[in-house]
N, C-alpha and C positions, 0 to 999 in steps of 0.2 A: 125402735131402738134395736141396736145390734144384740145378738146373743151375748149375754153377760159373760159366759164362759170363755168366749173368744177374746174378750178384752184383756189388755195387760193389767197388771195390778195397779200401776200408776194411772192409767186412764179410769179405772174403776174407782180409785181414791178421788180423782177429780170429780167424778159424777156424785159421789157421796158428799163431797164438800160443797158442790154448787147446785145440785138438783134434788137429790133424795137420800137422806141419811139412812133410810131403811135398807138401802143397798149394802150397807156395811155388813149385814149378815152373810153376803156372798164372800166377803173378805174373810170373815170368821170361818166359814165353811171351807175355804181353800187352805187355811193355815192351821186350823185347830188341831188336827191329828199330828202334823209335823212338829208344831211347837210343843205339844204335849210330850211327844217322844223325846224331843231335845231336852226339855226341862227334866224329864225323868232320868235321862243319861246323867245329868249333873247332880240332881239331889236324891235320886234312887228312892223316892217315896211317891207313889201315884197320887195320893190325896193332896199332898203339898204341891206336886206338879200341876194338878188341876187348878189349884188356887193361884199359882203363879201365872198360868196361861190366862186365866179369867182376869186377873189384875192387869196383865200386859194388854189384853184387848181393850179394857177400859181406859187405860192410860193412852194407848195408841189413838182411840177414838177422841178423847179429850184434846189430844195434841195434833190431830190430823191436819188442822189448818197450817201448822208449822212444818209439815212434811214437805220436802222439796221433790216434786214429781220428776225431776230430772235425775234423781238418784233411784236406787233400787229399793222398792218397798220391802222386799223379803229381808234384806240386810237390816233395815231399820227395825222391823218387827222382832227378828231374832235378837237384836241387841237389847230391845226392851225385856225380852224373856231372859236373856243372859243376866242382865243386871237384877232383875227380880229374883233369879235363882241364887245369885251371890248373896242378896239380902236374906233370902230364906235360909241359906246355909248358916249364915251368921246368927240369925234369930232362933233357929230350930235345931241347933246342934244335936240335941238329945233325941229329937223326933226323927231325924234323917238317918235311915238305916244304911247298913253297908250293902244290903241286898237290894238290887233293883227288882221290882215286882212285875213290871210289864215291859219286857224287851220285845222288840219287833221280831215276829216269827219269820223263819225262812220258808218261802214257798217255792216249790219246784215241780216241773213236770217231768223230771228226770227220774231215773230208777231209784228204788227205795234205798238201796245201799248207799248211793251217792248222796241222797237227801239226808240220811242218817249221819254220814261223815260231815256234812256241812253243818248240821245242827250240833254235833259234838264239838266241832271246831269253834262254832259261834259261842257256845258255852264256855270253852276254855278262854276265849278272848274276852268275854263279858267279865268273868271272874278276875282276869288279870287287869283289865281296864279299871276296875274298882280300886285296885291298889295304887293307881297313879294319882298324883296331885292334880287339882283342878287345872293348874297351869298347863298340863299335858292332856288331861281328859277332855277339856273343852274343844281345843282345835282338832284332836283326833276324832271326837264325836261328830263335829261338824264336817270334817273331811270325808271320813270313811262311812259313817252312818247316815249322814244327811246329804252327801254328794255335793257339798259346797266347794267352790273354787277357792284358791288362796286369797284372791281379791275380796271375795265375799266374806271370808273368815276375817280378813283384815278389817273390813268395815264393821263387822259384828263385834269383834273383840277389841277394836280400837287399838290395833297393833300394826306396826309396819309389816309389809308382806314378807320381807326377809325373816322377820322374827316368827311369823307364822310358819314358814317353811322349816326353820330351825326347830321350832317346838314340835312339829309333826315328825320330823326326822329323829329328834332326841326321844320323843314319846314312843316311836316305833322300836327304837333300840332298847328302851326300858321295858317295853312290853315283851320283846323277844327274850330279854334277860329273865323276866318274871316267869314266863312260860317255860323256859329251859330249866330254871331252878326248881320248878314244880314237877320236873321229870316228863314233860310232855315233848313228843318228837315234833320236828318242824311244824 
């Protein structure tokens, strides 16, 4: 059998469905950190984010036979996490804090001053993103923090690609306004 790491998600899903369900752990390993980070962007609570991702993996496994391997698995699993995050926000309004507790750290081999400036900028952006509604937070997080294309975001959020572009552009403008109102320079 080929090295599992070299297989596409869709081929790995096909193997899980038809040959060996235990290979699902490779899918979990590929996506766990990314999905946890995305859920945390939306709900800003690490414990709830962990529950969301665990539930999403269980739902994905149960519904794996219904997944169309001609489509992107990543969009499908992100959509499940997105839906679970929305449900968690509705269910746990009082538990979900305004402060995200585990944002991705910036790592850099550049000089200390430049690294410090990047971290400072990231903190300003994190604080500002929290003030946006989910309508803008979700596409901005997927685009800037998860490096997803407009088409993938469209699949995940079940929105037309044009709407994704509009929300990202409006979200960037809102973010810029929030940052400037707080007295931060460019």
